[in-house]
Each structure stands twice: as structure tokens, then as C-alpha cells.
C-alpha positions as CSV (number, residue, x, y, z in Angstrom):
1,X,-2.5,-45.7,21.1
2,X,-1.6,-42.1,21.6
3,X,-1.6,-39.8,18.6
4,X,1.4,-37.4,18.2
5,X,0.4,-33.8,18.4
6,X,2.7,-31.4,16.5
7,X,2.6,-27.9,17.8
8,X,2.9,-25.2,15.2
9,X,5.9,-23.0,15.9
10,X,6.2,-19.6,14.1
11,X,8.7,-16.9,15.0
12,X,8.5,-13.5,13.5
13,X,11.0,-10.6,13.9
14,X,10.4,-7.1,12.7
15,X,13.1,-4.6,11.8
16,X,13.2,-0.9,11.1
17,X,15.6,-0.3,8.2
18,X,16.9,2.6,6.1
19,X,16.2,0.8,2.8
20,X,14.3,3.0,0.4
21,X,14.3,1.3,-2.9
22,X,12.8,-2.0,-4.1
23,X,16.0,-2.9,-5.9
24,X,17.9,-2.8,-2.6
25,X,15.1,-4.6,-0.8
26,X,15.2,-7.4,-3.3
27,X,19.0,-7.7,-2.9
28,X,18.7,-7.9,0.9
29,X,15.9,-10.5,0.7
30,X,17.9,-12.7,-1.7
31,X,20.9,-12.6,0.6
32,X,18.8,-13.4,3.6
33,X,17.2,-16.4,1.8
34,X,20.7,-17.5,0.7
35,X,22.3,-17.2,4.2
36,X,19.3,-18.3,6.3
37,X,17.6,-21.1,4.4
38,X,14.6,-21.5,6.8
39,X,13.8,-17.7,6.9
40,X,11.2,-16.0,4.8
41,X,11.7,-12.2,4.5
42,X,9.7,-9.4,3.0
43,X,9.6,-5.6,3.1
44,X,7.0,-2.9,3.6
45,X,8.8,0.1,2.2
46,X,5.6,2.2,2.4
47,X,5.8,2.2,6.2
48,X,7.6,5.1,7.7
49,X,10.1,2.6,9.4
50,X,10.7,0.7,6.1
51,X,9.8,-2.6,7.7
52,X,11.7,-5.8,7.1
53,X,9.7,-8.8,8.4
54,X,11.4,-12.1,8.8
55,X,9.5,-15.3,9.6
56,X,10.8,-18.8,10.5
57,X,8.7,-21.9,11.2
58,X,11.4,-24.2,12.4
59,X,13.6,-22.3,14.8
60,X,13.9,-19.1,16.8
61,X,15.3,-16.1,14.9
62,X,18.5,-14.6,16.2
63,X,18.4,-10.9,15.1
64,X,22.1,-10.2,15.5
65,X,23.4,-12.1,12.4
66,X,20.6,-10.5,10.3
67,X,21.5,-7.0,11.5
68,X,25.2,-7.7,10.7
69,X,24.3,-9.1,7.3
70,X,22.3,-6.0,6.4
71,X,25.1,-3.7,7.7
72,X,27.6,-5.5,5.6
73,X,25.5,-4.7,2.6
74,X,25.7,-1.0,3.5
75,X,22.3,-0.5,5.2
76,X,21.0,-0.2,8.7
77,X,18.5,-2.3,10.6
78,X,17.3,-2.5,14.2
79,X,14.8,-4.7,15.9
80,X,11.5,-3.0,16.5
81,X,10.5,-3.8,20.1
82,X,7.2,-5.5,20.8
83,X,4.6,-3.0,21.9
84,X,1.7,-4.1,24.1
85,X,-1.1,-1.6,24.0
86,X,-2.3,-0.4,27.4
87,X,-6.1,-0.8,27.8
């Protein structure tokens, strides 16, 4: 009998934002969690790019609706491109 193997899937998208205050970050996180039930979001406001990190374990993340949601709340966000270091 063959055993089913479940592959772990984890998608992470990282955004540069203009969010400066934790109160605003908490509002954005709450709205993301309300609108995108399988997404987990957090901020690093100490980073110069004021990073929003969104993770999902069940599906691929479409960044466009997230950017639109954040814009509708009066803020800006853009996807940070993946950078592969040159060795």
C-alpha cells in the first residue's frame, strides 16, 4: 500500500509600503485577515522599506488585490522583487 505524501506549500510575498505607524499597520493587517482568510500578514516598520510580509500555506498569493486593498485604505504598497545575490 502506498502512503500519501503531502508536500508542504508556502507562498510568501513581500511589499514595500509607506505605512509609518503601528496603529495603521494593525488596521491594514486586520483588513487583510478579514478579506483574505488564508493569509497571515505582519509588518517590519523598522526596515527602511516599511515591509509588509504576507504568507499563505494553501494557495498562491495574488499581489494585485492586496495592493488595491492597501491603496483603498489610503496607503501605498508595491511588491519587492526577488533579488538573487551574484556570487
